[in-house]
C-alpha positions in Angstrom: 92.2 171.2 124.3 89.2 168.8 123.5 88.1 165.7 125.3 88.1 164.0 121.3 89.9 160.7 121.7 93.5 161.4 120.0 94.3 159.0 116.8 96.0 155.8 118.0 99.5 155.3 118.9 101.3 154.3 116.3 104.0 151.9 118.5 100.4 149.1 118.2 100.6 149.4 114.2 103.0 146.4 113.4 103.9 144.5 110.3 102.5 141.0 111.2 105.2 139.3 108.8 107.4 140.4 111.2 105.6 139.0 114.4 106.5 135.0 114.3 104.9 132.6 116.6 103.2 135.3 118.8 100.6 136.4 115.4 97.7 135.2 117.1 98.1 136.6 120.7 99.2 140.3 119.8 96.8 139.5 116.6 93.7 140.3 119.3 96.0 142.3 121.8 95.9 144.1 118.6 91.9 144.1 118.4 91.1 144.5 121.9 92.5 148.0 121.7 91.8 148.8 118.6 87.5 148.0 120.0 89.0 150.2 123.9 90.7 152.6 122.8 88.1 155.1 123.0 86.4 153.6 126.0 88.3 153.2 128.0 90.1 157.2 126.8 87.2 158.4 127.3 86.4 157.3 131.4 90.0 158.2 131.5 89.9 161.6 130.6 85.9 162.3 132.5 88.3 161.9 135.9 90.7 163.4 135.7 89.4 166.3 132.5 93.2 166.5 131.2 93.5 164.7 127.6 97.8 163.9 127.7 96.8 162.7 131.1 94.1 160.6 129.3 95.8 159.3 126.9 99.1 158.1 128.9 96.6 156.5 132.0 94.8 154.4 128.8 98.3 153.5 127.7 99.8 152.7 130.7 96.4 150.0 131.4 96.7 148.1 127.6 100.4 147.5 128.9 99.4 146.3 132.4 96.7 144.7 130.1 99.7 143.4 127.7 102.2 142.4 130.6 100.2 140.2 132.7 97.2 139.3 130.4 94.2 137.4 132.6 
């Protein structure tokens, strides 16, 4: 496998019409996710050297940020 960033997981593509009152927070998180995915994945890939492991770690990083925003 190569070190190129995998496609963004589909789980982050959501129907904004169904998001309800959380639209703004979700939209901000989606924007943050899309803007930083490649850099986070790339940094983790350089550390672990395994594309699947780097993807798992990147997803966990964003999940933690989503669950406990600053």
